[in-house]
Structures are given as C-alpha cells and as structure tokens.
C-alpha positions in Angstrom: 68.5 158.9 96.2 66.3 157.1 98.6 67.3 154.0 100.7 65.1 150.9 100.3 64.7 147.6 102.0 62.8 144.7 100.6 61.1 141.7 102.2 60.4 138.8 99.9 63.2 139.3 97.4 63.2 135.6 96.3 59.6 135.6 94.9 58.1 135.9 91.5 57.2 139.5 91.7 60.4 140.8 93.4 62.4 141.4 90.2 59.8 144.0 89.0 60.4 145.9 92.3 64.2 145.5 92.0 64.0 147.0 88.5 61.7 149.8 89.7 64.1 150.8 92.5 67.0 150.8 90.1 65.1 152.6 87.3 64.1 155.4 89.7 67.8 155.9 90.7 67.4 154.7 94.3 69.5 152.3 96.4 68.5 148.9 97.9 70.3 148.6 101.2 69.0 145.3 102.6 66.8 142.4 101.7 65.1 139.5 103.5 63.9 136.1 102.2 63.8 132.7 103.8 64.8 131.3 100.4 68.4 132.0 99.5 67.9 131.7 95.7 68.2 135.4 95.1 71.0 135.6 92.5 68.7 138.0 90.6 70.0 140.7 92.9 73.4 140.6 91.2 71.7 142.2 88.2 70.5 145.2 90.2 72.1 145.6 93.6 75.0 143.2 94.2 76.2 145.0 97.3 72.8 144.8 99.0 72.9 143.2 102.5 70.9 140.0 102.4 69.4 138.0 105.2 67.5 134.7 105.5 66.5 135.3 109.1 63.9 137.9 110.2 65.7 138.5 113.5 69.0 139.4 111.8 67.2 141.6 109.3 65.4 143.3 112.1 68.6 143.9 114.0 70.3 145.4 110.9 67.4 147.7 110.1 67.5 149.0 113.6 71.3 149.5 113.5 71.3 151.5 110.3 68.4 153.6 111.5 71.0 155.8 113.2 73.2 156.2 110.2 73.0 157.7 106.7 71.8 154.2 105.5 68.5 154.4 107.3 65.6 153.2 105.3 63.2 155.6 103.6 61.1 152.9 102.1 60.3 149.2 102.6 59.0 147.2 99.7 56.9 144.2 100.7 56.8 141.3 98.3 56.2 138.4 100.8 53.3 135.9 100.7 49.9 137.6 101.0 49.1 136.5 104.5 52.4 138.2 105.8 51.8 141.6 104.2 50.0 143.0 107.3 52.9 142.0 109.6 55.6 143.2 107.3 53.9 146.5 106.6 53.7 147.0 110.4 57.5 146.3 110.6 58.2 149.0 108.0 56.0 151.6 109.8 57.5 150.8 113.2 60.9 151.4 111.7 60.1 154.8 110.2 59.6 153.7 106.6 57.0 154.5 104.0 55.9 151.1 102.8 55.2 149.9 99.2 53.3 146.6 99.3 52.4 144.3 96.4 48.7 143.5 95.9 46.7 142.3 97.7 47.8 144.8 100.3 46.1 142.7 103.0 43.5 139.9 103.1 40.7 141.6 105.1 39.3 145.1 105.5 39.9 145.1 109.3 43.6 144.9 108.5 43.2 148.2 106.5 41.5 149.8 109.5 44.4 149.0 111.9 47.1 149.9 109.4 45.4 153.3 108.9 45.7 153.9 112.6 49.4 153.0 112.5 49.9 155.5 109.6 48.5 158.2 111.8 50.6 157.1 114.8 53.9 156.9 112.8 53.3 159.7 110.3 54.3 157.3 107.5 52.3 156.1 104.5 51.4 152.7 103.0 51.1 152.4 99.2 50.1 149.5 97.0 50.7 148.5 93.4 47.7 148.9 91.1 49.5 148.8 87.8 46.3 148.4 85.7 45.3 152.0 86.8 48.5 153.2 85.0 48.1 151.1 81.9 47.5 153.4 78.9 44.7 151.3 77.4 42.9 151.1 80.7 43.2 154.8 81.3 41.7 155.4 77.9 38.9 153.0 78.7 38.1 154.9 81.9 38.0 158.2 79.9 35.5 156.6 77.5 33.3 155.4 80.4 33.5 158.8 82.2 32.4 160.6 79.0 29.3 158.4 78.6 25.9 159.5 80.0 26.0 159.2 83.8 22.9 156.9 83.7 24.5 154.5 81.3 25.1 151.0 82.7 27.6 148.9 80.8 27.7 145.1 80.3 31.1 143.7 80.9 32.6 140.2 80.6 36.0 139.5 82.3 37.9 136.3 81.6 41.3 135.7 83.1 43.0 132.3 82.9 46.6 132.0 84.0 47.6 128.3 84.1 49.5 127.1 87.0 51.3 123.7 87.5 51.0 121.3 90.4 53.6 123.3 92.3 50.9 125.9 93.0 49.0 123.6 95.3 52.0 122.7 97.3 53.0 126.3 97.8 51.4 129.0 100.1 49.4 130.1 97.0 47.4 127.0 97.1 46.4 127.6 100.8 43.4 129.9 100.9 44.2 130.9 104.4 47.6 132.2 103.2 46.8 133.5 99.7 43.1 134.4 100.0 42.1 132.0 97.3 41.9 132.4 93.5 39.9 135.7 93.5 42.4 137.3 95.8 45.6 135.9 94.4 45.1 136.4 90.7 42.1 138.7 90.5 42.4 141.5 93.0 43.9 144.0 90.6 41.1 143.4 88.1 38.5 144.0 90.8 40.3 147.2 91.7 40.4 148.3 88.0 36.6 147.6 87.6 35.7 149.5 90.8 38.0 152.4 89.7 36.2 152.6 86.4 32.6 151.8 87.3 32.2 153.0 90.8 30.6 151.6 93.9 29.7 147.9 94.3 26.0 147.4 94.6 25.8 143.6 94.7 28.4 140.8 94.7 27.2 137.3 93.6 29.4 134.2 93.6 28.3 131.4 91.3 31.1 129.0 91.9 34.4 128.9 93.8 36.9 126.0 93.9 40.6 125.4 94.3 41.2 126.3 90.6 38.5 128.8 89.5 35.9 131.4 90.6 33.0 132.9 88.8 30.4 135.4 89.7 28.5 138.6 88.9 29.4 142.1 90.2 26.9 144.9 90.0 28.7 148.3 90.1 27.1 151.7 90.0 27.8 151.8 86.2 28.3 148.2 85.1 27.1 144.6 85.3 30.2 142.4 85.3 30.3 138.7 84.7 33.7 137.3 85.5 35.6 134.0 85.3 39.0 133.5 86.8 41.0 130.2 86.6 44.4 128.7 87.0 43.4 125.5 85.3 45.0 124.9 81.9 42.0 122.9 80.7 39.8 126.0 80.9 41.8 127.8 78.2 40.1 128.2 74.8 41.3 125.6 72.3 42.8 128.3 70.0 44.9 129.6 72.9 46.2 126.1 73.6 47.0 125.5 69.9 49.2 128.7 70.0 51.2 127.2 72.9 50.1 129.9 75.3 49.2 129.3 78.9 47.6 132.6 79.7 44.4 134.2 78.4 42.9 137.6 79.4 39.9 139.2 77.7 37.5 142.0 78.7 34.5 142.8 76.6 32.4 145.9 77.3 29.1 146.2 75.5 30.2 143.6 72.9 33.5 145.5 72.2 36.8 144.1 73.3 39.0 146.2 75.5 42.6 145.5 74.2 45.3 145.7 76.9 47.4 142.7 76.3 50.6 144.8 75.8 52.2 147.5 77.8 52.7 145.7 81.2 56.5 145.6 81.3 57.2 149.1 82.8 54.2 149.5 85.0 55.9 148.7 88.3 58.5 151.4 87.5 55.7 153.8 86.7 54.0 152.9 90.0 57.3 153.7 91.9 57.6 157.0 90.1 54.1 158.0 91.3 54.8 156.9 94.8 58.0 158.8 95.0 56.1 161.9 94.0 53.6 161.3 96.8 50.9 160.2 94.3 50.8 156.5 95.1 47.6 154.4 95.7 46.8 154.3 99.4 45.1 152.0 101.9 41.9 153.8 101.2 42.2 153.3 97.5 42.6 149.5 98.2 39.6 149.2 100.4 37.0 148.4 97.8 38.9 145.6 96.1 39.7 144.0 99.4 36.0 144.2 100.4 35.2 142.4 97.1 37.7 139.6 97.4 37.0 139.1 101.1 33.3 138.7 100.4 34.0 136.3 97.5 36.2 134.2 99.8 33.6 133.9 102.5 30.4 133.7 100.3 28.5 130.5 99.7 28.3 130.0 95.9 24.7 130.0 94.6 25.5 127.7 91.6 24.6 128.4 88.0 21.6 130.5 88.6 20.6 133.8 87.0 23.1 135.5 84.8 26.6 133.9 84.8 29.8 133.7 82.8 29.6 131.1 80.0 32.8 129.4 81.1 31.2 128.8 84.5 29.6 125.8 82.8 32.9 124.0 82.3 33.1 120.7 84.3 34.7 121.1 87.7 37.9 119.1 88.5 39.1 117.5 91.8 41.9 119.0 93.7 45.0 117.4 92.3 46.1 116.2 95.7 42.8 114.5 96.2 42.9 112.5 92.9 
C-alpha cells in the first residue's frame, strides 16, 4: 500500500483520482484545496487529513516525511496554471507525482521539471486516458498496420457545453487555463500525435473565448479539428436528444467509435503508473507544443482547408454582451 497526497481535491476531476487511489488499494493521507466543499472524500477516505491552507499542508507533509505516513505519491488536480508549482512541491518532498492534463502550459516548464526529476530521483507522470481506451488502441493498431506512406484524412469534432460559470472561473482565463485548445483538447492532440506521429505543420483558422478550429499536419494524417464549449454549436439532433456534449472522429470517411468505456480509465492509468509504466514528461511534450502554439498563433481566418463548423457565426464573450 502506497501513501498518497492530493492537491485540488475539490475540483471536477478529483473524484476520478480518489477512486483510482482507492481501487488500486492505496491510502490517501492528506489533501489540500482552498475550497472546503470536499464531502466526496467521505466516500473514499474519510480519515484523510484535509487542509485549506497551503502552509499548513506543507507543514504536515514535512512532518510526516519522517514517519511511516510519508508520501510516496502526490496527485495534482489543481488549476492548470498551478500544475508546475505543485509538481515541484511534490518532487521537493520526495514524491513521485501524478498530474492531470495538461501537465503544464508551456514546453519550457517541461524542461525545468525534467531537470528536477534528475536532481530528486523522482518521476512525474500525467494522465492520458485516451491512450488506454480500448477503441483508441484498436484504431492505432489499424493505422500502424497500414502502408507506411499512407496519409489519412481525419476530422475531429469535440463540443462540450459550458455554462456562464465557466467564464467567471479560472477556466475562462486563458492565462490560467491555457485557453480552449489546452483546457478541453490537450488529450485529443496527444492521442492524435501518438497515433499519427510527428507534427509537420500547425495552422489555426480561428480562436475565440468559446471555440478553436484549425488544421494539423502529422507525419501520417491531415487533421481538421473544431473544439467548442458553446451549446449553440452542437448539431440540432444532439440538442433534440437533450445532450450537451458531442464528440466525433472520422478517419477516411469512417467514424471511429469511442463514446463508451471512459469510466475506469483513470484507475487504469494509476495501475500503469504504479507498475512504472506511466506517461512521462517526455510523452507529454508534443501535445504541450501543439496547444502552446495554438494559444500564441495568429488565426489566419477561413482560408484553405478548414473544418466545416468553423463557418458557424462567432459570438461575443458573455461578459461583454
């Protein structure tokens, strides 16, 4: 049984990590969140020491480092812009670190964290659950078995509607979340680079507060993508079904079906990490390069080959209406 700590236990993604720690028969010793709405812990680790102040959490982690409760792993589920700092905290305190995606916002953060790994002898892992999805693994096998000179045409559409709360939270602040491509798309970009290889060209057609669209040329694929958090961009048939999320990948006119099978992927990720087979900083580098470029690029507009949904009318930021 390994001892875990967690930073960011009050957020959306934390319950998946709590479940993964529990399902792999490990123990959560301590948790930190500035928000104290963390009753979810009663379902998993009711005796976990909980702190709302970083300084008290820091003091406790230091104190137990000289006992049998010393942390083996630190799970980081905090806002994106704090990942780098909280990973460093874990490494300095002798922990291997498991960090939610995006692991960091910029590639230079990866460079410095790799130096810290060497200095501390500890490892940093991230969650790329799509690499463990059975349908995605089958898709990769199919691509790998095709002639090596074959270049595929792929359309990626991902719309996950968000309410007005999004823009008032850290997620609506590009400096903190990294923007739409980073916040909701980084695992898709990782999946695509894992399957199709090196990025040859990265073109951004449009980028706004609620959507991003562009074209990615990989070694083995041409990918048109459209990502959005705006409910109005959903297809009418999806709205009529009362759904608020839509994901679709089409490869050479054939849909890749992976709508099911997501529920246990964080637990599978933890199992791989605990066996020393987790996804590393180096594994994360390509997708961080992609989203960092998208965030800083100047969109070229609807020129050349672009995703059909990029033509939808843009909307004003809700706080500017």
